[in-house]
Structures are given as C-alpha cells and as structure tokens.
C-alpha positions in Angstrom: 0.0 0.0 0.0 3.0 2.3 0.3 3.8 1.9 -3.4 4.1 5.2 -5.3 2.1 5.4 -8.5 2.5 8.1 -11.2 -0.8 10.0 -11.9 -1.6 12.9 -14.1 -0.6 15.5 -11.6 2.5 13.9 -10.0 2.8 10.9 -7.8 0.5 9.4 -5.2 0.5 6.5 -2.8 -1.5 3.5 -3.8 -3.4 3.6 -0.5 -4.7 7.1 -1.1 -5.9 6.6 -4.7 -9.6 7.1 -5.2 -9.6 7.0 -9.0 -9.2 4.1 -11.5 -5.4 3.8 -12.1 -3.5 0.7 -12.9 0.3 0.5 -12.8 3.1 -1.9 -13.7 6.9 -1.7 -13.2 9.1 -1.8 -16.3 10.9 -4.9 -15.0 7.6 -6.8 -15.1 7.1 -5.8 -18.7 10.4 -7.4 -19.7 9.3 -10.8 -18.5 7.3 -11.2 -21.7 9.1 -11.4 -25.1 8.1 -8.7 -27.5 9.6 -6.2 -29.9 7.6 -3.1 -29.0 5.8 -1.5 -26.0 2.2 -1.8 -27.2 2.5 -5.6 -27.4 3.8 -5.7 -23.9 1.0 -3.7 -22.4 -1.8 -5.9 -24.0 -3.2 -8.3 -21.4 -0.8 -7.1 -18.6 -3.0 -4.4 -17.1 -6.8 -4.5 -16.4 -8.9 -2.3 -18.6 -6.6 -2.4 -21.6 -7.6 -4.3 -24.8 -5.1 -4.7 -27.6 -5.5 -5.6 -31.3 -2.5 -6.6 -33.4 -3.6 -6.3 -37.1 -0.3 -7.3 -38.7 2.6 -9.6 -38.2 4.9 -7.7 -40.6 8.2 -6.7 -39.1 8.0 -3.0 -38.2 4.2 -2.9 -38.5 3.4 -5.5 -35.7 2.5 -2.9 -33.1 -0.9 -3.3 -31.4 -3.6 -0.7 -31.2 -4.7 -0.1 -27.6 -8.1 0.8 -26.1 -8.9 1.6 -22.5 -12.2 0.2 -21.2 -13.4 -0.2 -24.8 -13.5 3.6 -25.5 -13.9 4.7 -29.1 -11.5 7.5 -28.5 -7.7 7.3 -29.0 -5.5 6.7 -26.0 -3.3 9.7 -25.0 0.4 8.8 -24.4 2.5 10.8 -22.0 6.2 10.0 -21.7 8.0 11.9 -18.9 5.5 14.6 -19.0 5.4 15.1 -22.7 2.7 14.0 -25.1 3.8 11.6 -27.8 2.0 10.0 -30.7 3.8 6.7 -30.7 5.2 4.7 -27.7 6.7 2.0 -29.9 9.8 4.1 -30.5 10.7 3.5 -26.8 13.1 0.7 -25.8 11.2 -1.4 -23.2 14.5 -1.6 -21.3 14.3 2.2 -20.7 10.9 2.1 -19.0 10.7 2.6 -15.2 6.9 2.3 -14.8 3.6 2.5 -16.7 0.4 4.0 -15.3 -3.0 3.7 -17.0 -5.6 6.4 -16.1 -8.9 4.7 -16.9 -11.7 7.0 -15.6 -12.8 10.6 -15.8 -11.4 11.4 -12.3 -7.9 10.3 -13.1 -7.7 11.7 -16.6 -9.6 15.0 -16.1 -6.4 17.0 -15.9 -5.8 16.2 -19.6 -9.3 17.5 -20.7 -10.6 16.2 -24.0 -7.2 14.7 -24.8 -7.8 12.1 -22.1 -11.3 11.1 -23.3 -10.0 7.7 -24.4 -7.8 7.2 -21.3 -4.2 8.1 -20.7 -1.1 5.9 -20.5 1.7 7.6 -18.6 5.2 6.2 -19.1 8.1 7.1 -16.8 11.6 6.3 -18.1 14.6 5.3 -16.0 16.9 7.9 -14.4 20.3 7.8 -12.8 20.7 6.7 -9.2 23.2 7.7 -6.6 26.0 5.1 -6.4 28.7 3.4 -8.4 28.5 3.1 -12.1 26.3 0.2 -13.1 26.5 -1.3 -16.6 23.7 -3.6 -17.6 23.5 -5.7 -20.8 20.4 -7.5 -21.9 19.9 -9.6 -25.0 17.2 -11.9 -26.4 17.0 -14.1 -29.5 13.9 -15.6 -31.2 12.6 -17.3 -34.3 9.5 -16.4 -36.3 7.8 -19.3 -38.1 4.4 -20.4 -39.3 2.3 -22.2 -36.7 0.0 -25.0 -37.6 0.8 -24.6 -41.3 -0.8 -27.2 -43.6 1.4 -29.7 -45.4 0.6 -29.5 -49.1 0.9 -32.2 -51.7 3.5 -32.1 -54.4 2.7 -32.3 -58.1 2.7 -36.1 -58.6 0.6 -36.5 -55.5 -1.9 -33.9 -56.6 -2.2 -35.6 -60.0 -2.8 -39.0 -58.5 -5.6 -37.9 -56.2 -7.2 -35.7 -58.9 -7.4 -38.8 -61.1 -8.7 -40.8 -58.2 -11.5 -38.2 -57.7 -12.4 -38.6 -61.4 -12.7 -42.4 -60.9 -15.0 -41.8 -57.9 -17.2 -39.7 -60.1 -17.2 -42.4 -62.7 -18.2 -45.0 -60.1 -21.0 -42.8 -58.7 -22.4 -42.1 -62.1 -21.4 -38.4 -62.3 -19.5 -39.3 -65.5 -22.1 -41.0 -67.6 -20.1 -42.3 -70.6 -17.5 -44.7 -69.3 -16.0 -45.2 -72.8 -15.1 -41.5 -73.0 -13.2 -41.4 -69.6 -9.6 -40.2 -69.9 -7.5 -39.4 -66.9 -6.9 -35.6 -66.6 -3.3 -36.2 -65.8 -1.6 -38.8 -68.0 1.4 -40.9 -67.0 3.5 -38.8 -69.4 2.4 -35.7 -67.4 3.5 -37.3 -64.1 6.8 -38.5 -65.5 7.4 -34.9 -66.8 6.8 -33.6 -63.3 9.5 -36.0 -61.9 12.2 -35.7 -64.6 13.7 -32.5 -63.2 13.4 -30.6 -66.5 11.8 -27.2 -65.9 11.4 -26.4 -69.6 8.7 -29.0 -70.4 5.9 -27.1 -68.6 5.5 -29.7 -65.9 8.0 -28.6 -63.2 7.4 -29.8 -59.7 8.3 -26.8 -57.5 7.5 -26.4 -53.8 6.7 -22.7 -53.9 5.6 -22.7 -50.2 9.1 -23.7 -49.2 10.6 -21.0 -51.4 8.3 -18.3 -50.0 8.2 -19.2 -46.3 11.0 -19.9 -43.9 12.2 -19.0 -40.5 12.9 -15.4 -39.5 15.5 -14.7 -36.8 15.0 -11.9 -34.3 17.6 -10.4 -32.0 17.4 -7.5 -29.5 20.3 -6.0 -27.5 20.3 -3.3 -24.9 23.2 -1.7 -22.9 22.6 0.8 -20.1 25.0 2.8 -17.9 23.8 4.6 -14.8 25.2 6.1 -11.6 26.0 9.4 -10.0 26.3 11.3 -6.7 24.2 13.8 -4.8 25.0 16.6 -7.3 24.8 14.8 -10.6 23.1 11.6 -11.8 23.3 10.0 -15.2 21.5 7.3 -17.2 22.3 6.5 -20.8 21.3 3.5 -23.0 21.8 2.2 -26.5 19.6 -0.5 -28.1 19.6 -2.6 -31.2 16.7 -4.5 -32.7 16.7 -6.7 -35.8 13.5 -8.4 -36.8 13.1 -10.7 -39.8 9.8 -12.0 -41.1 9.2 -15.6 -42.0 
C-alpha cells in the first residue's frame, strides 16, 4: 500500500488513490518477449484491450483501447505527449500507469477522453556506475501450417477423384473417360526438366521460412548527490518468416 504510482498531476501513494489507475513496473514488462511496448501492455493491465492487425516486421504494433473507449489513447512520456510509444526501448521504462476513468484523466481534458497511458523512463541513481547488458533471441515461423501435396501426389488424387465420379455415375459415358493427368504428365513432373511445362516446385518452401530476431540493450547509470546519469543504447533486428 506504500507503493508510489505516477498519476496525471505527479505521484500518489496507492493507499490514497480514489480514481481508477493501474500501474506496472518496467521490469515486469520485460518478462514477456516482445519487440515493442504496445504488445507488452496488452493483457498485462486490467482495462486495456489490444488488437494486433499485422505480423509484418516494423508494423506489428498493437492498437490499444482503454475500457473499450472509441477515442484514441493519449500517451505521456516523462510529462510530454507523444503519438507513438513503440519508439521506446522497453528496457528504458521505469513504470507505466494507466488512467482509466474521468477522475484520473480529467487533468488532460478532451485529450484524455479515451484514457491516458503515462510512461516514466529510468533515471540515474546515486551510487557506483552500473553497466547492464540485456539480450534476447527468437525465431518467427508459421504455426499449424498445412502440409501441401507435391505435383505427382496432386495428379494422383485428382485422377482418383475422377474415378470416384465415374463409379458414382457423375460421369455417364465410361468409354469416354480419360484421366486428366496422364502418365506422361506425371513423368514430366519428376524428370527435373523445368522447360517442359511440368515442373514440380515447392513454392511454399521457397516463399516461407524462419525469421530470426535479436534484441540487445546496454545501459549505464550512476552518480552522486549533485549529478546523476543514465544512458542507454539499443539494437533491434527483426526478420519476417
């Protein structure tokens, strides 16, 4: 109950809060693997709903809504309004507060109609210099992807389906039945010659693969009573599948 939470007009102890405010520490966010802040917030705080519309690298951020509001969320980082929180390195975040009702967001006026997300970044602390390195690696791949037939397999089952139609009477004249794919066609698929018009190429394998992702962050902080410092550098490389 002594925990200090950032609100729209400063900080306040959790025990004295009367408005709807949720908070989470930056270290808690880092427990879930993600490439941007909006993905990390989805499902981690009550009242926030998230929708990720794309998995394309660089466009996989989630759109956030607070309590189902039709209005856009206002983002405040260290007291300044920003339009995009996904430019932040999650390793630089100290805390996140979500103002969910009119009482907590009233100080922002109409800008806070859809709720407010306040992000406080890390700052230097008194003490010896501390150097922190954090890294993560991951792989992007298709989940539950179907296994497709190759050319000869497809030709075989296509001809089998025609034979089922013949047996059921869907093809009336048995004397006129000719397999759609002939044995010469199937041999042409298997001869390895791409110029005869019957090449057997696994295009799914050529289009899809595994994408490797890596994220690195180095922070340096420290200081004394007169001066404190915190600096960081981050690197993110994300490949699609």
